[in-house]
RODO-2510 file (C-alpha; in nm, 4 decimals, decimal comma):
residues 144
     n   res          X          Y          Z
     1     m    11,9288    -2,3823     3,3375
     2     q    11,6464    -2,6200     3,2442
     3     q    11,4065    -2,4332     3,4720
     4     f    11,5056    -2,1043     3,3062
     5     l    11,4382    -2,2513     2,9605
     6     k    11,0936    -2,3713     3,0745
     7     v    11,0121    -2,0186     3,1948
     8     v    11,1278    -1,8718     2,8626
     9     e    10,9278    -2,1350     2,6699
    10     s    10,6142    -2,0569     2,8691
    11     a    10,6592    -1,6811     2,8256
    12     v    10,7099    -1,7143     2,4497
    13     l    10,4089    -1,9445     2,4105
    14     f    10,2004    -1,7020     2,6165
    15     l    10,3023    -1,3937     2,4158
    16     a    10,2670    -1,5680     2,0797
    17     r     9,9311    -1,7206     2,1767
    18     v     9,7839    -1,3921     2,3011
    19     g     9,9180    -1,2019     1,9991
    20     f     9,7914    -1,4611     1,7526
    21     g     9,4526    -1,4821     1,9262
    22     a     9,4155    -1,1032     1,9229
    23     l     9,5148    -1,0886     1,5571
    24     m     9,2587    -1,3555     1,4673
    25     f     8,9889    -1,1724     1,6652
    26     l     9,0711    -0,8516     1,4768
    27     h     9,0539    -1,0387     1,1442
    28     g     8,7069    -1,1646     1,2360
    29     w     8,5996    -0,8224     1,3594
    30     h     8,7158    -0,6645     1,0339
    31     r     8,5201    -0,9203     0,8323
    32     i     8,2021    -0,8696     1,0352
    33     t     8,2200    -0,4887     1,0170
    34     q     8,2911    -0,4960     0,6410
    35     g     8,0119    -0,7463     0,5839
    36     s     8,0018    -1,0407     0,3508
    37     g     7,9629    -0,8246     0,0391
    38     e     8,3372    -0,8047    -0,0262
    39     y     8,4274    -1,1629     0,0611
    40     v     8,1471    -1,3865    -0,0663
    41     p     8,1803    -1,2747    -0,4322
    42     a     8,5569    -1,3349    -0,4144
    43     l     8,5005    -1,6831    -0,2720
    44     t     8,2378    -1,7527    -0,5371
    45     a     8,4745    -1,6377    -0,8126
    46     v     8,7361    -1,8990    -0,7180
    47     g     8,4757    -2,1752    -0,7141
    48     l     8,4542    -2,2359    -0,3405
    49     p     8,1343    -2,4274    -0,2653
    50     y     7,8965    -2,2631    -0,0155
    51     p     8,0895    -1,9352     0,0026
    52     t     7,8456    -1,7744     0,2484
    53     v     7,8816    -2,0687     0,4873
    54     f     8,2598    -2,0486     0,4614
    55     f     8,2520    -1,6734     0,5207
    56     w     8,0439    -1,6981     0,8399
    57     g     8,2390    -2,0032     0,9548
    58     t     8,5588    -1,8046     0,9162
    59     v     8,4111    -1,5126     1,1090
    60     a     8,2991    -1,7439     1,3904
    61     l     8,6359    -1,9186     1,4055
    62     e     8,8330    -1,5950     1,4027
    63     l     8,6181    -1,4184     1,6641
    64     g     8,5516    -1,7121     1,8973
    65     g     8,8714    -1,8999     1,8277
    66     g     9,0772    -1,5843     1,8715
    67     v     8,9357    -1,5309     2,2201
    68     l     8,9733    -1,8990     2,3145
    69     l     9,3305    -1,9096     2,1886
    70     a     9,4289    -1,5867     2,3640
    71     c     9,2971    -1,7322     2,6899
    72     g     9,4522    -2,0718     2,6261
    73     v     9,1217    -2,2616     2,6178
    74     l     9,1165    -2,5741     2,3985
    75     t     9,4389    -2,4444     2,2487
    76     r     9,5365    -2,7447     2,0383
    77     l     9,1866    -2,7944     1,8968
    78     v     9,1348    -2,4279     1,8112
    79     a     9,4840    -2,4023     1,6641
    80     a     9,4154    -2,7082     1,4462
    81     a     9,1032    -2,5333     1,3139
    82     f     9,3182    -2,2297     1,2292
    83     v     9,5715    -2,4524     1,0502
    84     a     9,2846    -2,5942     0,8431
    85     e     9,1516    -2,2447     0,7691
    86     f     9,4856    -2,1158     0,6485
    87     v     9,5715    -2,4244     0,4455
    88     m     9,2342    -2,3913     0,2723
    89     t     9,2975    -2,0202     0,2219
    90     i     9,6343    -2,0937     0,0649
    91     l     9,5004    -2,3664    -0,1634
    92     w     9,1817    -2,1871    -0,2732
    93     l     9,2929    -1,8251    -0,2880
    94     h     9,6655    -1,7606    -0,2743
    95     w     9,8655    -2,0492    -0,4194
    96     w     9,8264    -1,9412    -0,7797
    97     n     9,9602    -1,5941    -0,7005
    98     g    10,2958    -1,7247    -0,5776
    99     w    10,4522    -1,6598    -0,2389
   100     d    10,4638    -1,2772    -0,2346
   101     v    10,1895    -1,1349    -0,0119
   102     m    10,2014    -0,8029    -0,1992
   103     a    10,0964    -0,9907    -0,5140
   104     g     9,8170    -1,1767    -0,3349
   105     g    10,0411    -1,4723    -0,2558
   106     f    10,0459    -1,7234     0,0285
   107     e    10,3308    -1,5799     0,2391
   108     y    10,1149    -1,4320     0,5187
   109     a     9,8648    -1,7182     0,5354
   110     g    10,1558    -1,9644     0,5373
   111     i    10,3208    -1,7965     0,8351
   112     l     9,9895    -1,7917     1,0230
   113     a     9,9365    -2,1617     0,9464
   114     l    10,2857    -2,2426     1,0754
   115     l    10,2320    -2,0404     1,3934
   116     a     9,9018    -2,2185     1,4553
   117     l    10,0840    -2,5480     1,3973
   118     v    10,3237    -2,4550     1,6800
   119     f    10,0241    -2,4336     1,9151
   120     v     9,8950    -2,7688     1,7897
   121     a    10,2324    -2,9248     1,8689
   122     f    10,3163    -2,7501     2,1977
   123     g     9,9805    -2,6382     2,3352
   124     g     9,9344    -2,3133     2,5209
   125     g    10,2075    -2,3502     2,7819
   126     i    10,1675    -2,3291     3,1563
   127     v    10,0117    -1,9813     3,1431
   128     a     9,6890    -2,1079     2,9867
   129     v     9,3465    -2,2122     3,1081
   130     d     9,4146    -2,5527     2,9505
   131     h     9,6988    -2,6014     3,1958
   132     l     9,4697    -2,5260     3,4897
   133     i     9,2042    -2,7677     3,3658
   134     f     9,4081    -3,0528     3,2225
   135     g     9,7480    -2,9995     3,3882
   136     r    10,0655    -3,1581     3,2609
   137     p    10,2690    -3,4626     3,3557
   138     k    10,5116    -3,4042     3,6431
   139     d    10,8215    -3,4100     3,4219
   140     d    10,6803    -3,1217     3,2137
   141     q    10,6184    -2,8870     3,5061
   142     l    10,8599    -2,6375     3,6527
   143     a    11,0583    -2,7691     3,9449
   144     a    10,9370    -2,6276     4,2745
***
């Protein structure tokens, strides 16, 4: 039974990681194709310092980090960067609008931050490049 649960855990981490990574890549792609014209004025309006730097940093994180996360490369580090991004997004942009995403609230960014936090805590699972490079202790691997 324990071996079965490890397989399920690895499959869920794999699916969630690839889905989250793809979603982040698409967010970055959307931002880069739309250009900074829509985002930088909004960031300036809420008083974020260096809004252009934050915009391009977000694009870089979402494009590069999305690919790295989907592949399971530096999973915990990249996921921690996403947690930071979404916490900042909540605090700077969405908190004052309440929780409802349809009203500009923090619901969606909060869920993404929590999902990224799962990857910080549990890593990418055994179906990740991280596992090939760094491995895991014997007691964490599937029994042969």
